[in-house]
DRENTORKOL-3810 file (N, C-alpha, C; in nm, 4 decimals):
REM DRENTORKOL-3810
@n.u->1.3988; n.v->2.4421; n.w->3.0272; ca.u->1.4243; ca.v->2.3231; ca.w->2.9941; c.u->1.3023; c.v->2.2160; c.w->2.9911
@n.u->1.1927; n.v->2.2410; n.w->3.0891; ca.u->1.0881; ca.v->2.2324; ca.w->3.1100; c.u->1.0436; c.v->2.1967; c.w->2.9451
@n.u->1.0313; n.v->2.3018; n.w->2.8508; ca.u->0.9551; ca.v->2.3350; ca.w->2.7038; c.u->1.0975; c.v->2.1333; c.w->2.6249
@n.u->1.1535; n.v->2.1279; n.w->2.6406; ca.u->1.2551; ca.v->2.0441; ca.w->2.6265; c.u->1.2110; c.v->1.9112; c.w->2.6214
@n.u->1.2068; n.v->1.8780; n.w->2.7791; ca.u->1.1558; ca.v->1.7719; ca.w->2.8831; c.u->1.0285; c.v->1.7716; c.w->2.7341
@n.u->0.9306; n.v->1.8277; n.w->2.7208; ca.u->0.7806; ca.v->1.7961; ca.w->2.6804; c.u->0.8052; c.v->1.7505; c.w->2.5056
@n.u->0.9105; n.v->1.8195; n.w->2.4526; ca.u->0.9532; ca.v->1.8434; ca.w->2.2499; c.u->1.0269; c.v->1.6404; c.w->2.3010
@n.u->1.1084; n.v->1.6120; n.w->2.3965; ca.u->1.1940; ca.v->1.4773; ca.w->2.4015; c.u->1.0658; c.v->1.3444; c.w->2.4056
@n.u->0.8890; n.v->1.3874; n.w->2.4631; ca.u->0.8629; ca.v->1.3034; ca.w->2.5258; c.u->0.7800; c.v->1.3043; c.w->2.4265
@n.u->0.7524; n.v->1.3837; n.w->2.2808; ca.u->0.6630; ca.v->1.4195; ca.w->2.1744; c.u->0.7247; c.v->1.3588; c.w->2.0719
@n.u->0.8897; n.v->1.4025; n.w->2.0418; ca.u->0.9061; ca.v->1.3111; ca.w->1.9744; c.u->0.9492; c.v->1.1443; c.w->1.9969
@n.u->0.9412; n.v->1.1144; n.w->2.1426; ca.u->0.9371; ca.v->0.9573; ca.w->2.2009; c.u->0.8309; c.v->0.8963; c.w->2.1475
@n.u->0.6767; n.v->0.9641; n.w->2.1421; ca.u->0.5380; ca.v->0.8773; ca.w->2.0642; c.u->0.5787; c.v->0.8960; c.w->1.9703
@n.u->0.6630; n.v->0.9980; n.w->1.8407; ca.u->0.5971; ca.v->0.9928; ca.w->1.7611; c.u->0.6766; c.v->0.8928; c.w->1.7137
@n.u->0.8341; n.v->0.8301; n.w->1.7229; ca.u->0.9215; ca.v->0.7326; ca.w->1.7189; c.u->0.8710; c.v->0.6087; c.w->1.7490
@n.u->0.7468; n.v->0.5976; n.w->1.7994; ca.u->0.6759; ca.v->0.4695; ca.w->1.9379; c.u->0.6050; c.v->0.4976; c.w->1.8032
@n.u->0.5719; n.v->0.5114; n.w->1.7449; ca.u->0.4300; ca.v->0.4732; ca.w->1.6730; c.u->0.5215; c.v->0.4363; c.w->1.5335
@n.u->0.5650; n.v->0.4733; n.w->1.5240; ca.u->0.6313; ca.v->0.4821; ca.w->1.3527; c.u->0.7306; c.v->0.3402; c.w->1.4052
@n.u->0.7236; n.v->0.3050; n.w->1.5018; ca.u->0.7691; ca.v->0.1689; ca.w->1.4837; c.u->0.6777; c.v->0.0700; c.w->1.5005
@n.u->0.5462; n.v->0.0806; n.w->1.5876; ca.u->0.4565; ca.v->-0.0288; ca.w->1.6261; c.u->0.4340; c.v->-0.0617; c.w->1.5022
@n.u->0.3899; n.v->-0.0084; n.w->1.4009; ca.u->0.2936; ca.v->0.0330; ca.w->1.2728; c.u->0.4024; c.v->0.0331; c.w->1.1760
@n.u->0.5037; n.v->0.0187; n.w->1.1434; ca.u->0.5787; ca.v->-0.0512; ca.w->1.0143; c.u->0.5710; c.v->-0.2040; c.w->1.1175
@n.u->0.5939; n.v->-0.2771; n.w->1.1910; ca.u->0.5919; ca.v->-0.3859; ca.w->1.2676; c.u->0.3756; c.v->-0.4498; c.w->1.2151
@n.u->0.3599; n.v->-0.3884; n.w->1.2638; ca.u->0.1879; ca.v->-0.4297; ca.w->1.2234; c.u->0.2101; c.v->-0.4167; c.w->1.0721
@n.u->0.2414; n.v->-0.3445; n.w->0.8962; ca.u->0.2783; ca.v->-0.3323; ca.w->0.8110; c.u->0.3517; c.v->-0.4323; c.w->0.8526
@n.u->0.4196; n.v->-0.4970; n.w->0.8685; ca.u->0.4723; ca.v->-0.6296; ca.w->0.8048; c.u->0.4517; c.v->-0.7227; c.w->0.7949
@n.u->0.3069; n.v->-0.6979; n.w->0.9202; ca.u->0.2763; ca.v->-0.8222; ca.w->1.0258; c.u->0.1937; c.v->-0.8870; c.w->0.8884
@n.u->0.0226; n.v->-0.8389; n.w->0.8474; ca.u->-0.0633; ca.v->-0.7950; ca.w->0.8070; c.u->-0.0240; c.v->-0.7748; c.w->0.6658
@n.u->0.1100; n.v->-0.7112; n.w->0.5884; ca.u->0.1103; ca.v->-0.7355; ca.w->0.3835; c.u->0.2754; c.v->-0.7836; c.w->0.3788
@n.u->0.2114; n.v->-0.8129; n.w->0.3081; ca.u->0.3420; ca.v->-0.9383; ca.w->0.2741; c.u->0.4664; c.v->-0.8844; c.w->0.0855
@n.u->0.5660; n.v->-0.8537; n.w->0.1859; ca.u->0.5574; ca.v->-0.7728; ca.w->-0.0168; c.u->0.6584; c.v->-0.8381; c.w->-0.0329
@n.u->0.6364; n.v->-0.8981; n.w->-0.2045; ca.u->0.7234; ca.v->-0.9746; ca.w->-0.3004; c.u->0.7632; c.v->-0.8660; c.w->-0.4320
@n.u->0.8931; n.v->-0.9582; n.w->-0.4443; ca.u->0.9892; ca.v->-0.9039; ca.w->-0.5924; c.u->0.8658; c.v->-0.9173; c.w->-0.6667
@n.u->0.9968; n.v->-0.8334; n.w->-0.7874; ca.u->0.8959; ca.v->-0.7832; ca.w->-0.9114; c.u->0.8234; c.v->-0.8983; c.w->-1.0036
@n.u->0.9187; n.v->-1.0550; n.w->-0.9789; ca.u->0.9259; ca.v->-1.1452; ca.w->-1.0214; c.u->0.7756; c.v->-1.2595; c.w->-0.9824
@n.u->0.7753; n.v->-1.2007; n.w->-0.7942; ca.u->0.7179; ca.v->-1.3273; ca.w->-0.7127; c.u->0.6059; c.v->-1.2179; c.w->-0.7574
@n.u->0.5688; n.v->-1.0773; n.w->-0.7387; ca.u->0.4252; ca.v->-0.9819; ca.w->-0.8164; c.u->0.3378; c.v->-1.0388; c.w->-0.9310
@n.u->0.4693; n.v->-1.0660; n.w->-1.0223; ca.u->0.4539; ca.v->-1.0735; ca.w->-1.1634; c.u->0.3247; c.v->-1.2238; c.w->-1.1637
@n.u->0.3793; n.v->-1.3207; n.w->-1.0764; ca.u->0.3669; ca.v->-1.3892; ca.w->-1.0720; c.u->0.2016; c.v->-1.4764; c.w->-1.0225
@n.u->0.1596; n.v->-1.3702; n.w->-0.9145; ca.u->0.0585; ca.v->-1.3956; ca.w->-0.8387; c.u->-0.0766; c.v->-1.3185; c.w->-0.8789
@n.u->-0.0016; n.v->-1.1762; n.w->-0.9567; ca.u->-0.0772; ca.v->-1.0985; ca.w->-0.9343; c.u->-0.1997; c.v->-1.0915; c.w->-1.0951
@n.u->-0.2139; n.v->-1.1381; n.w->-1.1872; ca.u->-0.2799; ca.v->-1.1865; ca.w->-1.2523; c.u->-0.4288; c.v->-1.2524; c.w->-1.2010
@n.u->-0.3943; n.v->-1.3597; n.w->-1.0815; ca.u->-0.4986; ca.v->-1.4236; ca.w->-1.0437; c.u->-0.6027; c.v->-1.3602; c.w->-0.9288
@n.u->-0.5146; n.v->-1.2020; n.w->-0.9261; ca.u->-0.5762; ca.v->-1.1078; ca.w->-0.7702; c.u->-0.6281; c.v->-0.9649; c.w->-0.7998
@n.u->-0.6908; n.v->-0.9203; n.w->-0.7233; ca.u->-0.7058; ca.v->-0.7897; ca.w->-0.7655; c.u->-0.6234; c.v->-0.7522; c.w->-0.7388
@n.u->-0.5864; n.v->-0.6390; n.w->-0.8197; ca.u->-0.4480; ca.v->-0.5062; ca.w->-0.8871; c.u->-0.4985; c.v->-0.4260; c.w->-0.7968
@n.u->-0.4507; n.v->-0.3287; n.w->-0.7405; ca.u->-0.4769; ca.v->-0.2167; ca.w->-0.6881; c.u->-0.4093; c.v->-0.1147; c.w->-0.6895
@n.u->-0.4213; n.v->0.0281; n.w->-0.7758; ca.u->-0.3283; ca.v->0.0976; ca.w->-0.7695; c.u->-0.3743; c.v->0.2074; c.w->-0.6665
@n.u->-0.2904; n.v->0.2132; n.w->-0.6036; ca.u->-0.2998; ca.v->0.3178; ca.w->-0.4873; c.u->-0.2472; c.v->0.4764; c.w->-0.5262
@n.u->-0.1947; n.v->0.4869; n.w->-0.5698; ca.u->-0.2004; ca.v->0.5871; ca.w->-0.6318; c.u->-0.2869; c.v->0.7107; c.w->-0.6811
@n.u->-0.2589; n.v->0.8672; n.w->-0.6865; ca.u->-0.4177; ca.v->0.9512; ca.w->-0.7399; c.u->-0.3818; c.v->0.9255; c.w->-0.9019
@n.u->-0.5057; n.v->0.9435; n.w->-0.9266; ca.u->-0.5278; ca.v->0.9821; ca.w->-1.1033; c.u->-0.4025; c.v->1.0130; c.w->-1.1572
@n.u->-0.3501; n.v->1.1054; n.w->-1.1362; ca.u->-0.2559; ca.v->1.1656; ca.w->-1.2253; c.u->-0.1912; c.v->1.1140; c.w->-1.2302
@n.u->-0.0888; n.v->1.0612; n.w->-1.1452; ca.u->0.0216; ca.v->0.9193; ca.w->-1.1187; c.u->-0.0005; c.v->0.8088; c.w->-1.2666
@n.u->-0.1176; n.v->0.7998; n.w->-1.1833; ca.u->-0.1907; ca.v->0.6855; ca.w->-1.2398; c.u->-0.1827; c.v->0.6780; c.w->-1.4313
@n.u->-0.2294; n.v->0.8095; n.w->-1.4122; ca.u->-0.2572; ca.v->0.8264; ca.w->-1.4845; c.u->-0.1424; c.v->0.8290; c.w->-1.6579
@n.u->-0.0245; n.v->0.8510; n.w->-1.5886; ca.u->0.1282; ca.v->0.8502; ca.w->-1.5970; c.u->0.1387; c.v->0.7701; c.w->-1.6304
@n.u->0.1059; n.v->0.6492; n.w->-1.5725; ca.u->0.2071; ca.v->0.4882; ca.w->-1.5939; c.u->0.0510; c.v->0.4177; c.w->-1.5110
@n.u->0.0834; n.v->0.2911; n.w->-1.5500; ca.u->0.0217; ca.v->0.1974; ca.w->-1.4158; c.u->0.0634; c.v->0.0416; c.w->-1.4745
@n.u->0.0208; n.v->-0.0271; n.w->-1.3726; ca.u->0.0626; ca.v->-0.1504; ca.w->-1.4180; c.u->-0.0457; c.v->-0.2769; c.w->-1.5193
@n.u->0.0173; n.v->-0.3222; n.w->-1.5779; ca.u->-0.1409; ca.v->-0.3317; ca.w->-1.7108; c.u->-0.1961; c.v->-0.4197; c.w->-1.6620
@n.u->-0.3907; n.v->-0.3957; n.w->-1.6271; ca.u->-0.4538; ca.v->-0.4463; ca.w->-1.5604; c.u->-0.5145; c.v->-0.4308; c.w->-1.4098
@n.u->-0.4025; n.v->-0.3373; n.w->-1.3962; ca.u->-0.4145; ca.v->-0.2305; ca.w->-1.2348; c.u->-0.5324; c.v->-0.1741; c.w->-1.2263
@n.u->-0.6222; n.v->-0.1399; n.w->-1.1416; ca.u->-0.7054; ca.v->-0.0270; ca.w->-1.0694; c.u->-0.6950; c.v->0.0285; c.w->-1.0671
@n.u->-0.7356; n.v->0.1355; n.w->-1.0116; ca.u->-0.7053; ca.v->0.2274; ca.w->-0.9716; c.u->-0.7753; c.v->0.3122; c.w->-0.8661
@n.u->-0.7497; n.v->0.3091; n.w->-0.7594; ca.u->-0.8713; ca.v->0.3189; ca.w->-0.6117; c.u->-0.7269; c.v->0.3889; c.w->-0.5197
@n.u->-0.7499; n.v->0.5878; n.w->-0.5410; ca.u->-0.6169; ca.v->0.5642; ca.w->-0.5047; c.u->-0.6999; c.v->0.5950; c.w->-0.3056
@n.u->-0.5994; n.v->0.5887; n.w->-0.2575; ca.u->-0.5609; ca.v->0.6160; ca.w->-0.1034; c.u->-0.6551; c.v->0.7248; c.w->-0.0103
@n.u->-0.6844; n.v->0.8452; n.w->-0.0780; ca.u->-0.7869; ca.v->0.9405; ca.w->-0.0906; c.u->-0.8981; c.v->0.9173; c.w->-0.1305
@n.u->-0.9760; n.v->0.8058; n.w->-0.1398; ca.u->-1.0639; ca.v->0.7687; ca.w->-0.1782; c.u->-1.1314; c.v->0.6261; c.w->-0.1245
@n.u->-1.0012; n.v->0.5829; n.w->-0.0661; ca.u->-1.0153; ca.v->0.3957; ca.w->0.0084; c.u->-1.1493; c.v->0.3559; c.w->0.0843
@n.u->-1.1857; n.v->0.4342; n.w->0.1555; ca.u->-1.2367; ca.v->0.4430; ca.w->0.2919; c.u->-1.3342; c.v->0.4096; c.w->0.1578
@n.u->-1.3931; n.v->0.4767; n.w->0.1011; ca.u->-1.5523; ca.v->0.5466; ca.w->0.0315; c.u->-1.5477; c.v->0.4419; c.w->-0.0839
@n.u->-1.4511; n.v->0.3596; n.w->-0.1081; ca.u->-1.4546; ca.v->0.2465; ca.w->-0.2670; c.u->-1.4359; c.v->0.1034; c.w->-0.1727
@n.u->-1.4632; n.v->0.0760; n.w->-0.0399; ca.u->-1.3647; ca.v->-0.0483; ca.w->0.0108; c.u->-1.4616; c.v->-0.1421; c.w->-0.0315
@n.u->-1.5849; n.v->-0.1006; n.w->-0.0836; ca.u->-1.6995; ca.v->-0.2090; ca.w->-0.1791; c.u->-1.6702; c.v->-0.2754; c.w->-0.3157
@n.u->-1.5641; n.v->-0.2142; n.w->-0.3247; ca.u->-1.5006; ca.v->-0.2377; ca.w->-0.4818; c.u->-1.3972; c.v->-0.3355; c.w->-0.4723
@n.u->-1.3024; n.v->-0.4568; n.w->-0.3112; ca.u->-1.2593; ca.v->-0.4821; ca.w->-0.3167; c.u->-1.3246; c.v->-0.6007; c.w->-0.2244
@n.u->-1.2856; n.v->-0.7426; n.w->-0.2799; ca.u->-1.3246; ca.v->-0.8693; ca.w->-0.2793; c.u->-1.2168; c.v->-0.8667; c.w->-0.1244
@n.u->-1.3232; n.v->-0.9607; n.w->-0.0404; ca.u->-1.2301; ca.v->-0.9676; ca.w->0.1215; c.u->-1.1718; c.v->-1.1218; c.w->0.0298
@n.u->-1.2393; n.v->-1.2262; n.w->-0.0565; ca.u->-1.2953; ca.v->-1.3483; ca.w->-0.0217; c.u->-1.1463; c.v->-1.3898; c.w->-0.1478
@n.u->-1.0255; n.v->-1.2974; n.w->-0.1974; ca.u->-1.0409; ca.v->-1.2664; ca.w->-0.3312; c.u->-0.8211; c.v->-1.2193; c.w->-0.2743
@n.u->-0.6713; n.v->-1.2910; n.w->-0.3246; ca.u->-0.5940; ca.v->-1.2456; ca.w->-0.2972; c.u->-0.6164; c.v->-1.0970; c.w->-0.3447
@n.u->-0.5641; n.v->-0.9560; n.w->-0.2565; ca.u->-0.5221; ca.v->-0.8012; ca.w->-0.3514; c.u->-0.3691; c.v->-0.8114; c.w->-0.3606
@n.u->-0.3673; n.v->-0.7243; n.w->-0.4239; ca.u->-0.2015; ca.v->-0.7138; ca.w->-0.5204; c.u->-0.2052; c.v->-0.5439; c.w->-0.4895
@n.u->-0.1393; n.v->-0.4719; n.w->-0.4043; ca.u->-0.1960; ca.v->-0.3117; ca.w->-0.3473; c.u->0.0151; c.v->-0.3249; c.w->-0.4282
@n.u->0.0222; n.v->-0.2180; n.w->-0.5366; ca.u->0.1363; ca.v->-0.0728; ca.w->-0.5305; c.u->0.1411; c.v->0.0303; c.w->-0.5130
@n.u->0.1824; n.v->0.0889; n.w->-0.5234; ca.u->0.1733; ca.v->0.2717; ca.w->-0.5068; c.u->0.3355; c.v->0.3328; c.w->-0.5237
@n.u->0.3797; n.v->0.4161; n.w->-0.5607; ca.u->0.4838; ca.v->0.4888; ca.w->-0.6105; c.u->0.5823; c.v->0.4534; c.w->-0.5593
@n.u->0.5146; n.v->0.4199; n.w->-0.4362; ca.u->0.7717; ca.v->0.3954; ca.w->-0.3705; c.u->0.6843; c.v->0.2542; c.w->-0.2730
@n.u->0.5580; n.v->0.2493; n.w->-0.2182; ca.u->0.5472; ca.v->0.1790; ca.w->-0.1130; c.u->0.4756; c.v->0.1772; c.w->0.0427
@n.u->0.5704; n.v->0.3612; n.w->0.0860; ca.u->0.4240; ca.v->0.3436; ca.w->0.2096; c.u->0.2483; c.v->0.3654; c.w->0.1345
@n.u->0.2395; n.v->0.4466; n.w->0.0350; ca.u->0.0524; ca.v->0.4424; ca.w->0.0767; c.u->0.0044; c.v->0.2999; c.w->0.0592
@n.u->0.0517; n.v->0.1960; n.w->-0.0221; ca.u->0.0683; ca.v->0.1050; ca.w->-0.0357; c.u->0.0364; c.v->-0.0222; c.w->0.1781
@n.u->0.1318; n.v->0.0472; n.w->0.2543; ca.u->0.1378; ca.v->0.0194; ca.w->0.4068; c.u->-0.0072; c.v->0.0369; c.w->0.3617
@n.u->-0.0581; n.v->0.1594; n.w->0.4328; ca.u->-0.1304; ca.v->0.2686; ca.w->0.4982; c.u->-0.3364; c.v->0.2266; c.w->0.4293
@n.u->-0.2436; n.v->0.1918; n.w->0.2999; ca.u->-0.4106; ca.v->0.0773; ca.w->0.1983; c.u->-0.3964; c.v->-0.0379; c.w->0.2855
@n.u->-0.3078; n.v->-0.1488; n.w->0.3046; ca.u->-0.2823; ca.v->-0.2163; ca.w->0.4056; c.u->-0.3593; c.v->-0.2374; c.w->0.5220
@n.u->-0.3363; n.v->-0.1697; n.w->0.5781; ca.u->-0.4135; ca.v->-0.1012; ca.w->0.7076; c.u->-0.5567; c.v->-0.0941; c.w->0.7064
@n.u->-0.5741; n.v->-0.0067; n.w->0.6459; ca.u->-0.7128; ca.v->-0.0108; ca.w->0.6383; c.u->-0.8016; c.v->-0.1255; c.w->0.5859
@n.u->-0.7550; n.v->-0.1815; n.w->0.4324; ca.u->-0.8055; ca.v->-0.2898; ca.w->0.3970; c.u->-0.8645; c.v->-0.3508; c.w->0.5199
@n.u->-0.6830; n.v->-0.4463; n.w->0.5848; ca.u->-0.6733; ca.v->-0.5543; ca.w->0.6443; c.u->-0.7880; c.v->-0.5081; c.w->0.7734
@n.u->-0.8726; n.v->-0.3798; n.w->0.8102; ca.u->-0.9031; ca.v->-0.3783; ca.w->0.9443; c.u->-1.0763; c.v->-0.3698; c.w->0.8878
@n.u->-1.0526; n.v->-0.4146; n.w->0.7022; ca.u->-1.2107; ca.v->-0.4549; ca.w->0.6703; c.u->-1.2342; c.v->-0.5737; c.w->0.6424
@n.u->-1.1338; n.v->-0.6636; n.w->0.7106; ca.u->-1.1667; ca.v->-0.8041; ca.w->0.6897; c.u->-1.0201; c.v->-0.8866; c.w->0.5468
@n.u->-1.0441; n.v->-0.7485; n.w->0.5599; ca.u->-0.9797; ca.v->-0.8032; ca.w->0.4067; c.u->-0.7952; c.v->-0.8832; c.w->0.4248
@n.u->-0.7677; n.v->-0.9816; n.w->0.4347; ca.u->-0.6566; ca.v->-1.1105; ca.w->0.4961; c.u->-0.5500; c.v->-1.1367; c.w->0.4300
@n.u->-0.5555; n.v->-1.1444; n.w->0.2829; ca.u->-0.4765; ca.v->-1.1769; ca.w->0.1873; c.u->-0.4102; c.v->-1.0702; c.w->0.1027
@n.u->-0.2608; n.v->-0.9862; n.w->0.2272; ca.u->-0.2324; ca.v->-0.8758; ca.w->0.0929; c.u->-0.1269; c.v->-0.9139; c.w->0.0759
@n.u->-0.0668; n.v->-0.8099; n.w->-0.0575; ca.u->0.0566; ca.v->-0.8644; ca.w->-0.1453; c.u->0.0697; c.v->-0.6860; c.w->-0.1528
@n.u->0.1939; n.v->-0.6911; n.w->-0.1587; ca.u->0.2544; ca.v->-0.5573; ca.w->-0.1616; c.u->0.3893; c.v->-0.5395; c.w->-0.2944
@n.u->0.4169; n.v->-0.4662; n.w->-0.3886; ca.u->0.5152; ca.v->-0.4499; ca.w->-0.4646; c.u->0.6686; c.v->-0.3901; c.w->-0.4508
@n.u->0.7687; n.v->-0.5102; n.w->-0.3539; ca.u->0.8091; ca.v->-0.4161; ca.w->-0.2617; c.u->0.9605; c.v->-0.3266; c.w->-0.3922
@n.u->0.9349; n.v->-0.1406; n.w->-0.2999; ca.u->0.9775; ca.v->-0.0844; ca.w->-0.3721; c.u->0.8814; c.v->-0.0118; c.w->-0.5453
@n.u->0.7634; n.v->-0.0848; n.w->-0.5140; ca.u->0.6339; ca.v->0.0603; ca.w->-0.5470; c.u->0.6879; c.v->0.0442; c.w->-0.7586
@n.u->0.5788; n.v->0.0967; n.w->-0.7530; ca.u->0.6058; ca.v->0.1415; ca.w->-0.9446; c.u->0.7102; c.v->0.1931; c.w->-0.9028
@n.u->0.7983; n.v->0.3101; n.w->-0.9035; ca.u->0.9275; ca.v->0.3318; ca.w->-0.9697; c.u->0.9965; c.v->0.2485; c.w->-1.0010
@n.u->1.0250; n.v->0.0520; n.w->-0.8706; ca.u->1.1431; ca.v->-0.0242; ca.w->-0.9249; c.u->1.0272; c.v->-0.1017; c.w->-1.0515
@n.u->0.9139; n.v->-0.0836; n.w->-1.1419; ca.u->0.8813; ca.v->-0.2413; ca.w->-1.1982; c.u->0.9585; c.v->-0.1600; c.w->-1.3313
@n.u->0.9425; n.v->-0.3127; n.w->-1.3890; ca.u->1.0104; ca.v->-0.3089; ca.w->-1.4849; c.u->0.9024; c.v->-0.3833; c.w->-1.6317
@n.u->0.8070; n.v->-0.4595; n.w->-1.5728; ca.u->0.6948; ca.v->-0.5113; ca.w->-1.6754; c.u->0.5792; c.v->-0.3560; c.w->-1.7131
@n.u->0.5219; n.v->-0.4520; n.w->-1.8644; ca.u->0.4546; ca.v->-0.4227; ca.w->-1.8977; c.u->0.3575; c.v->-0.2442; c.w->-1.7762
@n.u->0.3607; n.v->-0.1367; n.w->-1.9035; ca.u->0.2402; ca.v->-0.0530; ca.w->-1.8777; c.u->0.1842; c.v->0.0405; c.w->-2.0003
@n.u->0.0867; n.v->0.0393; n.w->-1.8554; ca.u->-0.0067; ca.v->0.1612; ca.w->-1.9389; c.u->-0.0217; c.v->0.2741; c.w->-1.9057
@n.u->-0.0117; n.v->0.3512; n.w->-2.0480; ca.u->-0.0716; ca.v->0.5232; ca.w->-2.0135; c.u->-0.1766; c.v->0.5913; c.w->-2.0644
@n.u->-0.1719; n.v->0.6348; n.w->-2.0331; ca.u->-0.3372; ca.v->0.7050; ca.w->-2.0747; c.u->-0.3195; c.v->0.8112; c.w->-2.1540
END
C-alpha cells in the first residue's frame, strides 16, 4: 500500500511538471500556421533542430541545422537581436529548444505548428 502512495506522488509530480512546462512554452514560444511561418521566416533566423540525418532527408529551404543535442554548444551561432523561427519533426523538440534559447536571452521565438511533417512548402534534400 505504501508503494502505491509513492507511485501516486511520483505520477502527480510528473503531471505537474508536464503542465508547468507546457504553459511555460506557450508563454515564450509563439506557434505559427504554415502561412504565417512562410510570411516571416525569410526575415529571421530559420533553425531546424532535428538531427543531421533527418535534416539531410529534407528540410525547409534556407534552414540551418542546429540539432537540439548540439544547441547548448552552438548557442553563439544564434543572434538574440533577430527573430528565431524554429521547427522540428512534430513540435516537441522545438519547444525544448525555445526554452534553452529563452534562458540565454533570445526573446523573439516562433515555431512551425505541427512541425516539418505538416510542411507543404519548398524543401531541399541532400
